[in-house]
Residue frames relative to the residue before (quaternion, step in Angstrom):
aa qw qx qy qz dx dy dz
X 1.0000 0.0000 0.0000 0.0000 0.00 0.00 0.00
X 0.3893 -0.7432 0.5063 0.1993 3.54 -0.81 0.99
X 0.6565 -0.4659 0.3906 0.4466 3.62 -1.31 0.06
X 0.5941 0.5615 -0.3646 0.4459 3.57 1.07 -0.69
X 0.6777 0.4924 -0.2910 0.4622 3.57 0.88 -0.93
X 0.6076 0.5421 -0.3265 0.4799 3.60 1.08 -0.69
X 0.6552 0.4989 -0.3142 0.4723 3.65 0.94 -0.80
X 0.6634 0.4991 -0.3122 0.4618 3.53 0.95 -0.83
X 0.6779 0.4743 -0.3155 0.4647 3.61 0.88 -0.77
X 0.7368 0.3957 -0.2508 0.4875 3.63 0.99 -0.63
X 0.2894 0.7698 -0.5172 0.2369 3.64 1.25 0.21
X 0.3081 -0.7403 0.5796 0.1454 3.54 -0.77 1.09
X 0.2630 -0.7527 0.5775 0.1756 3.61 -0.94 0.78
X 0.4403 -0.6808 0.5208 0.2673 3.50 -1.25 0.63
X 0.7187 -0.4317 0.3114 0.4473 3.61 -1.25 -0.11
X 0.6264 0.5316 -0.3420 0.4561 3.52 0.96 -0.73
X 0.6478 0.4558 -0.3255 0.5164 3.67 0.92 -0.74
X 0.6464 0.5328 -0.3398 0.4276 3.74 0.77 -0.83
X 0.6851 0.4822 -0.2822 0.4674 3.52 0.90 -0.94
X 0.6065 0.5815 -0.3161 0.4406 3.49 1.14 -0.82
X 0.7629 0.3633 -0.1710 0.5067 3.52 1.09 -0.91
X 0.3758 0.8039 -0.4187 0.1927 3.63 1.27 -0.19
X 0.6981 0.4952 -0.2604 0.4468 3.41 0.89 -1.20
X 0.6523 0.5143 -0.3005 0.4687 3.54 1.00 -0.90
X 0.6427 0.5313 -0.3119 0.4553 3.51 1.02 -0.80
X 0.6704 0.5182 -0.2600 0.4630 3.54 0.94 -1.03
X 0.7081 0.4604 -0.2475 0.4747 3.52 1.09 -0.84
X 0.4608 -0.6942 0.4303 0.3472 3.54 1.34 -0.20
X 0.4512 0.7114 -0.4281 0.3273 3.59 1.21 0.62
X 0.5848 0.5371 -0.3928 0.4640 3.57 1.28 0.11
X 0.1050 -0.8422 0.5288 0.0089 3.43 -0.37 1.37
X 0.5393 0.5928 -0.4020 0.4429 3.57 1.25 -0.27
X 0.4552 -0.7363 0.4403 0.2385 3.61 -0.64 1.18
X 0.6526 0.5259 -0.3034 0.4534 3.51 1.03 -0.91
X 0.6487 0.4909 -0.3210 0.4850 3.70 0.99 -0.91
X 0.6196 0.5615 -0.3300 0.4380 3.55 0.98 -0.84
X 0.6857 0.4831 -0.2691 0.4734 3.45 0.88 -1.11
X 0.6027 0.5579 -0.3537 0.4476 3.66 0.95 -0.74
X 0.6599 0.5340 -0.2808 0.4478 3.50 0.97 -1.07
X 0.6665 0.5128 -0.2706 0.4686 3.47 0.90 -1.16
X 0.6552 0.5192 -0.2890 0.4666 3.54 0.95 -0.89
X 0.6352 0.5127 -0.3140 0.4849 3.66 1.02 -0.76
X 0.7034 0.4861 -0.2692 0.4433 3.47 0.83 -1.00
X 0.6405 0.5270 -0.3148 0.4614 3.53 1.19 -0.65
X 0.7662 0.3627 -0.1900 0.4952 3.61 1.11 -0.52
X 0.7132 0.4188 -0.2461 0.5054 3.64 1.26 -0.32
X 0.3492 -0.7802 0.4844 0.1862 3.53 -0.34 1.25
X 0.6379 0.5621 -0.2962 0.4351 3.52 1.05 -0.84
X 0.6814 0.4675 -0.2487 0.5053 3.58 0.97 -1.06
X 0.6543 0.4989 -0.3289 0.4635 3.55 0.91 -0.86
X 0.6403 0.5171 -0.3313 0.4613 3.61 0.92 -0.70
X 0.6227 0.5240 -0.3150 0.4883 3.55 1.01 -0.84
X 0.6862 0.4539 -0.3180 0.4712 3.67 0.82 -0.87
X 0.6510 0.5009 -0.3600 0.4423 3.62 0.96 -0.52
X 0.6323 0.5256 -0.3187 0.4716 3.53 1.12 -0.71
X 0.6597 0.5035 -0.2984 0.4714 3.58 0.97 -0.78
X 0.6286 0.5094 -0.3199 0.4930 3.62 1.08 -0.74
X 0.6394 0.5129 -0.3209 0.4744 3.64 1.00 -0.78
X 0.6566 0.4793 -0.3282 0.4811 3.64 0.90 -0.86
X 0.6198 0.5399 -0.3464 0.4522 3.69 0.92 -0.87
X 0.6673 0.4891 -0.3118 0.4671 3.67 0.86 -1.01
X 0.6834 0.4738 -0.3218 0.4527 3.58 0.85 -0.86
X 0.6228 0.5146 -0.3640 0.4634 3.65 1.01 -0.63
X 0.6258 0.5179 -0.3597 0.4592 3.65 0.99 -0.76
X 0.6233 0.5343 -0.3436 0.4561 3.63 0.92 -0.85
X 0.6884 0.4937 -0.2899 0.4454 3.58 0.81 -1.09
X 0.6324 0.5418 -0.3244 0.4486 3.63 1.05 -0.72
X 0.6864 0.4806 -0.2870 0.4643 3.51 1.11 -0.63
X 0.6855 0.4367 -0.3066 0.4954 3.68 1.12 -0.29
X 0.5025 -0.6274 0.5007 0.3212 3.46 -1.26 0.47
X 0.2010 -0.7638 0.6071 0.0877 3.49 -1.04 1.01
X 0.5364 -0.6250 0.4452 0.3514 3.52 -1.02 0.75
X 0.5975 -0.5826 0.4150 0.3625 3.63 -1.05 0.69
X 0.6240 0.5507 -0.3568 0.4243 3.62 0.98 -0.69
X 0.6537 0.4968 -0.3096 0.4796 3.55 1.05 -0.77
X 0.6121 0.5395 -0.3422 0.4660 3.57 1.03 -0.82
X 0.6727 0.5182 -0.2923 0.4399 3.57 0.89 -0.94
X 0.6463 0.5187 -0.3072 0.4678 3.52 1.03 -0.85
X 0.6575 0.4906 -0.3250 0.4705 3.57 0.97 -0.81
X 0.6209 0.5531 -0.3486 0.4326 3.59 0.96 -0.76
X 0.6400 0.5406 -0.2880 0.4639 3.51 1.08 -0.99
X 0.6583 0.5034 -0.3087 0.4669 3.62 0.92 -0.92
X 0.6670 0.5113 -0.2830 0.4622 3.57 0.97 -0.92
X 0.6449 0.5199 -0.3104 0.4663 3.56 1.00 -0.82
X 0.6586 0.5105 -0.3065 0.4602 3.67 1.03 -0.68
X 0.5860 0.5588 -0.3949 0.4341 3.65 1.14 -0.40
């Protein structure tokens, strides 16, 4: 591997790139080891992006729990109405 290859592999991503890849990262959709490592390095050093990732994980966990429980039909109808108005 050349010095150029090393530089490409160690490319640090900025917050805009990290947020753009956040959902794919959290969903386990990033298969490229170098990209995954870049994301992990950024989250390890950026408090703002790390906090955002933790919030997104908490939301996802809460949504999973909600999907496993029965919701009253009236609540489902209210949610449909809100979504339809968007």
